[in-house]
C-alpha positions in Angstrom: 1.3 72.4 146.4 4.6 72.1 148.4 3.2 69.0 150.0 2.5 67.4 146.6 6.0 68.3 145.2 7.6 66.8 148.4 5.5 63.7 148.0 6.8 63.2 144.4 10.5 63.6 145.6 10.2 60.9 148.2 10.6 58.1 145.7 13.7 59.8 144.2 15.2 60.3 147.6 14.4 56.7 148.5 16.1 55.6 145.3 19.3 57.6 146.2 19.4 56.1 149.7 18.9 52.6 148.3 21.7 53.3 145.7 23.9 54.6 148.4 23.3 51.5 150.6 24.1 49.3 147.5 27.4 51.0 146.9 28.4 50.7 150.5 27.7 47.0 150.5 29.7 46.6 147.3 32.6 48.5 148.8 32.5 46.5 151.9 32.7 43.3 149.8 35.8 44.4 148.0 39.0 43.3 149.8 41.9 45.9 150.2 44.0 44.1 147.6 41.2 44.3 145.1 40.7 48.0 145.8 44.4 48.7 145.5 44.3 47.0 142.1 41.3 48.9 141.0 42.9 52.2 142.1 46.0 51.5 140.1 44.0 50.6 137.0 42.0 53.9 137.4 45.3 55.9 137.7 46.7 54.2 134.6 43.6 54.9 132.5 43.5 58.4 133.6 47.1 58.9 132.8 46.5 57.3 129.4 43.8 59.7 128.6 46.0 62.8 129.5 49.1 61.5 127.6 46.9 60.8 124.6 46.0 64.4 124.3 47.6 66.3 121.4 48.8 69.0 123.9 50.8 66.3 125.7 52.9 65.6 122.7 55.9 67.8 121.6 54.8 68.0 118.0 51.1 68.6 118.9 49.9 65.3 117.5 48.7 62.5 119.8 51.2 59.8 120.6 48.5 57.2 120.2 46.6 55.2 122.7 49.0 52.2 122.9 52.1 54.4 123.4 50.2 56.6 126.0 48.9 53.4 127.8 52.5 51.9 128.0 53.9 55.2 129.3 51.3 55.7 131.8 51.6 52.2 133.1 55.4 52.6 133.2 55.0 55.8 135.3 52.3 54.6 137.7 54.2 51.4 138.3 57.4 53.4 138.7 59.1 51.3 136.1 60.9 53.5 133.5 60.7 51.4 130.4 59.8 53.7 127.5 58.8 53.1 123.9 59.4 56.7 123.0 62.0 59.3 124.3 60.3 61.3 127.2 62.2 64.5 126.6 61.7 64.8 122.9 58.3 63.1 122.4 56.3 64.8 125.2 55.6 68.5 125.8 55.9 70.1 129.3 52.4 69.1 129.9 53.1 65.5 129.1 56.2 65.4 131.1 54.4 67.0 134.2 51.8 64.3 133.9 54.4 61.6 133.8 56.0 63.1 136.8 52.8 63.3 138.8 52.0 59.7 137.8 55.4 58.6 139.1 54.9 60.6 142.5 51.4 59.1 143.2 52.4 55.7 141.9 55.6 55.6 144.1 54.0 56.9 147.4 50.8 55.2 146.8 47.4 56.7 146.1 46.1 56.0 149.6 49.2 57.8 151.3 48.3 60.9 149.2 44.8 60.4 150.1 45.6 60.4 153.8 47.2 63.8 153.5 44.1 65.2 151.8 41.8 63.6 154.4 43.8 65.1 157.2 43.9 68.5 155.6 40.1 68.3 155.3 39.7 67.1 158.9 38.3 63.7 158.0 38.8 60.5 160.0 40.8 57.6 158.6 38.6 54.5 159.1 39.5 50.8 159.4 38.9 50.2 155.7 41.3 52.9 154.7 43.9 51.7 157.2 43.7 48.2 155.8 44.3 49.6 152.3 47.2 51.6 153.6 48.6 48.4 155.2 48.4 46.8 151.7 50.1 49.6 149.9 52.8 50.1 152.5 53.3 46.4 153.1 53.2 47.0 156.8 52.7 44.1 159.3 50.2 46.0 161.4 47.4 48.7 161.0 48.7 50.6 164.0 50.6 53.8 163.3 49.9 53.8 159.6 48.5 57.3 159.4 51.7 58.5 161.2 53.7 56.4 158.7 52.0 58.0 155.9 52.7 61.5 157.1 56.4 60.5 157.5 56.5 59.0 154.0 55.2 62.3 152.5 57.5 64.4 154.6 60.6 62.3 153.8 59.8 62.4 150.1 59.2 66.1 150.0 62.4 66.9 151.9 64.7 64.6 150.0 63.2 65.4 146.6 63.4 69.2 147.3 67.0 69.0 148.6 67.9 66.9 145.6 66.2 69.2 143.1 68.1 72.3 144.4 71.4 70.4 144.3 70.8 69.2 140.7 69.6 72.6 139.7 72.7 74.3 141.0 74.8 71.7 139.1 72.9 72.2 135.8 72.1 75.8 135.8 75.4 76.6 133.9 74.4 74.5 130.9 70.5 74.7 131.1 69.8 78.1 132.7 68.0 78.5 136.0 64.4 77.8 134.9 65.2 74.7 132.9 67.7 73.6 135.5 65.1 73.6 138.3 62.6 71.9 136.1 65.1 69.1 135.2 66.2 68.9 138.9 62.6 68.4 140.1 61.7 65.8 137.4 64.9 63.7 137.9 64.6 64.0 141.8 61.0 62.7 141.7 62.0 60.0 139.3 65.1 58.9 141.3 63.5 58.8 144.7 60.5 56.7 143.4 62.9 54.4 141.6 61.2 55.2 138.3 64.2 55.8 136.0 62.5 58.2 133.7 64.9 60.8 132.3 64.5 63.9 130.1 67.7 63.0 128.3 67.6 60.4 125.6 70.8 58.7 127.0 69.5 58.6 130.6 72.5 59.9 132.6 75.3 58.7 130.3 76.4 62.4 129.7 77.0 62.7 133.4 79.0 59.5 133.8 82.0 61.3 135.5 80.0 63.9 137.5 80.1 63.0 141.2 77.4 65.5 142.2 74.8 64.0 139.8 75.8 60.5 140.3 75.9 60.5 144.1 72.8 62.7 144.4 70.7 60.4 142.2 72.2 57.2 143.8 71.4 58.4 147.4 67.8 59.0 146.3 67.0 55.8 144.7 68.9 53.8 147.4 66.9 55.6 150.2 63.6 55.1 148.3 64.5 51.4 147.7 65.1 50.8 151.5 61.4 51.2 152.2 59.7 53.8 154.3 59.4 51.6 157.3 63.1 51.2 157.5 63.9 54.8 156.9 61.5 56.0 159.5 62.7 53.5 162.0 66.4 54.5 161.4 65.5 58.2 161.9 63.6 57.6 165.1 65.8 55.0 166.9 69.2 55.9 165.6 70.7 52.7 167.1 71.5 49.4 165.4 70.6 47.4 168.4 67.1 49.1 168.7 66.2 48.3 165.1 63.7 45.6 164.1 64.7 42.4 162.5 63.3 43.6 159.1 65.3 46.8 159.2 68.5 45.0 160.0 68.0 42.4 157.3 67.2 45.1 154.7 70.1 47.4 155.6 72.6 44.6 155.8 71.3 42.9 152.6 71.3 46.2 150.7 74.8 47.1 151.8 76.1 43.6 150.7 74.3 43.7 147.3 75.5 47.3 146.7 79.1 46.4 147.4 79.0 43.2 145.3 77.4 45.0 142.4 80.0 47.7 142.5 83.0 45.3 142.6 81.7 43.0 140.0 80.7 45.7 137.5 84.1 47.4 138.1 86.0 44.1 137.5 84.0 42.9 134.5 83.7 46.3 132.6 87.3 47.2 133.1 88.0 44.6 130.3 85.4 46.3 128.0 86.7 49.1 125.9 83.2 50.0 124.7 82.2 51.2 128.2 85.2 51.9 130.4 87.8 52.2 127.6 87.9 56.0 127.6 87.3 56.6 131.3 89.8 57.6 133.9 90.1 55.5 137.1 88.0 57.9 139.3 85.3 57.9 136.5 85.4 54.1 136.3 84.9 53.8 140.1 82.0 56.2 140.0 80.4 54.5 136.9 80.8 51.1 138.6 79.2 52.4 141.8 76.3 53.9 139.9 75.7 51.0 137.6 76.2 48.3 140.3 73.5 50.1 142.4 71.0 51.1 139.7 69.8 47.6 138.8 68.1 47.4 142.3 65.0 49.0 140.6 66.5 52.5 139.9 66.2 52.3 136.1 68.9 54.9 135.3 72.1 54.1 133.5 75.3 56.0 133.1 76.9 53.5 130.6 75.1 52.0 127.6 73.4 48.8 128.7 73.6 47.2 125.2 77.4 47.7 125.1 78.1 46.0 128.4 79.6 42.5 128.5 77.2 39.7 128.5 78.5 38.7 132.0 77.6 42.2 133.3 74.2 42.1 131.6 73.4 38.8 133.2 74.7 40.1 136.6 72.3 43.1 136.1 69.4 40.6 135.5 70.2 38.9 138.8 70.3 42.2 140.7 67.1 43.5 139.0 65.3 40.2 140.0 66.3 40.7 143.7 65.3 44.3 143.6 64.7 46.8 146.5 63.0 46.3 149.9 59.4 45.7 150.8 57.4 48.9 151.5 59.6 51.0 149.3 59.4 52.5 145.8 61.4 49.8 144.2 60.4 46.3 142.8 61.8 42.8 142.4 61.2 39.9 144.7 62.7 42.2 147.5 65.9 42.1 149.4 64.2 40.7 152.5 62.6 38.0 150.6 65.9 37.0 149.1 67.7 37.0 152.5 64.9 34.8 154.1 65.4 32.3 151.3 69.1 32.4 151.7 68.9 31.9 155.5 66.4 29.0 154.9 68.7 27.4 152.5 71.8 27.6 154.8 69.7 26.3 157.7 68.6 23.2 155.7 72.3 22.4 154.8 73.1 22.8 158.5 70.5 20.1 159.3 67.3 22.2 159.9 65.9 23.5 163.1 64.9 27.2 163.7 65.6 29.7 161.1 67.0 32.8 162.8 68.9 36.0 162.3 70.2 38.7 164.8 68.9 36.6 167.7 65.4 36.4 166.4 63.4 33.5 165.0 61.9 33.7 161.5 58.5 31.8 161.5 57.6 29.2 158.9 54.9 31.3 157.4 57.4 34.1 156.4 59.6 31.5 154.8 56.5 30.0 152.8 55.5 33.5 151.7 59.0 34.3 150.5 59.0 31.0 148.6 55.7 31.8 147.1 56.8 35.3 146.0 60.0 34.0 144.4 58.4 31.0 142.6 55.5 33.3 141.2 58.2 35.8 140.0 60.2 33.1 138.3 57.1 31.7 136.7 56.1 35.2 135.6 59.4 36.0 134.0 59.6 32.6 132.2 56.1 33.1 130.8 56.8 36.7 129.6 60.2 35.6 128.1 58.4 32.9 126.2 55.7 35.1 125.0 58.2 37.8 123.8 60.2 35.2 121.9 57.0 34.5 120.0 55.8 38.0 119.4 59.2 39.6 118.6 60.9 38.6 115.5 64.5 38.4 116.8 67.5 36.3 116.1 68.5 33.7 118.7 71.6 35.9 119.6 69.2 38.4 121.0 67.6 36.0 123.5 69.5 37.7 126.4 67.9 41.0 125.5 64.5 39.4 125.7 65.2 37.9 129.1 66.6 41.2 130.2 63.5 43.0 129.1 61.2 40.5 130.9 63.1 40.8 134.3 63.3 44.6 133.9 59.5 44.9 133.4 58.6 42.4 136.1 61.0 44.0 138.7 59.9 47.4 137.7 63.5 48.4 137.1 63.1 50.0 133.7 66.5 49.2 132.1 66.6 48.0 128.6 69.2 46.7 126.2 67.5 48.6 123.4 64.5 46.2 122.8 61.7 48.4 124.2 61.4 51.0 121.4 61.3 48.2 118.8 58.5 46.1 120.4 55.6 45.1 118.4 52.1 46.1 119.5 51.6 42.7 121.0 55.0 43.0 122.7 54.0 46.3 124.1 50.8 44.9 125.6 52.7 41.9 127.1 55.3 44.3 128.8 52.6 46.6 130.0 50.8 43.8 131.7 54.1 42.6 133.2 54.9 46.0 134.6 51.5 46.2 136.2 51.8 42.7 137.7 55.3 43.4 138.9 54.3 46.6 140.6 51.4 45.1 142.6 53.3 41.9 143.4 52.4 38.3 142.8 50.8 37.9 146.2 48.6 41.0 146.0 47.4 39.9 142.6 46.6 36.5 144.0 44.8 38.0 147.0 42.8 40.4 144.8 41.7 37.6 142.4 40.7 35.2 145.2 37.2 35.6 146.7 37.9 34.3 150.1 40.3 32.2 152.1 39.6 28.6 152.0 40.7 26.4 154.8 40.8 22.5 154.2 38.6 20.7 156.7 40.2 17.4 156.0 43.3 16.3 157.7 45.5 14.1 155.5 48.2 11.6 156.7 51.7 12.7 156.2 54.0 11.1 153.7 57.5 11.9 152.2 58.6 13.0 148.7 62.2 12.6 147.6 64.0 15.8 147.1 67.3 16.3 145.3 
């Protein structure tokens, strides 16, 4: 009897083994960029289902699939654009779901997976390391597990410290329980450069508060530097020992932060709608915060729609440049921008080697920087054109459409007020843009390509007139 039962089970066992072999073959055929893309899609869909639940809404009625889909995409892609106010539209359950999506989306699913695997005592294989390399944008697979552990530790320490500071600051007006809750939410949102806030006016009510402004700014600037840079600074603690990448990111970030602060201060000092009722210390604080925030943070302490057109356009430029590679921010990245600037100056000087800090920058890096920038420009132009078709706006509001397109693509999350008024078609366009901007043009290109094709034909060289 036992023998006959086992005999019947053999075909079932064989089928499971064949199915397991099939799934392993499929998994091995999927490239790391494709798998990263698939993981992000799964996270967004899971978040959409949870945010669609009636219990996730403040009034007990579902916010609808499209609004939930938009919000989940914005959270996973650490963007911050919202079609409905987070604090008043979602319940505590919905807000916690958004916060968790931000955390996982900012650190990367695989980074969180490494922590779980280490706790369970499992080994991290080559496939997992390649995916980690893709999500952290590291140049090598060596030391990625250690980097992932450092990423989680740094995030936990900074977010916890910031949450305590913010809770101490807000406990007088919110009470201890609500203050800690608000502190944790805004700390997670700031460090991951998400820009979600539980206040409908973002941080405008705290425009003159140095504790809130400096704490939030420190968080999103640190997250925007990239974990590779932060870990290297903590370990080496010497400018001369830092890698070329870290030096370029730190110097570029300092220059852009200073320029943003000075230009916002000079421009908005002429604007009575924003700086008119502020004291000089408050103006300096607001200019510093608003000059730094466009680098993918998403928060605002002054009303974006009331800023001068010149300041709004400056914000577009800063959003497009964004944060650094390997961090929680978006944009074409500071390092990409600096490489193109160096290549341009080098061409003006007559060519030769492109170098910085005594190190040569190879041609492949320059071409990748050019590819990223051109892809980003093309993406922004296409999205802007699409939104001018789907959104019935006057021509005077073209700047708000361009602002929205760059904000979505750079995962910054700032808005001049267009997002809540988007049509269903406009919401889908912006949602896709946020997704593409988070993964990056190159990652999407690699994910969609089957294999690398190398031309076997050598063509004769010729010249094309430029300029």
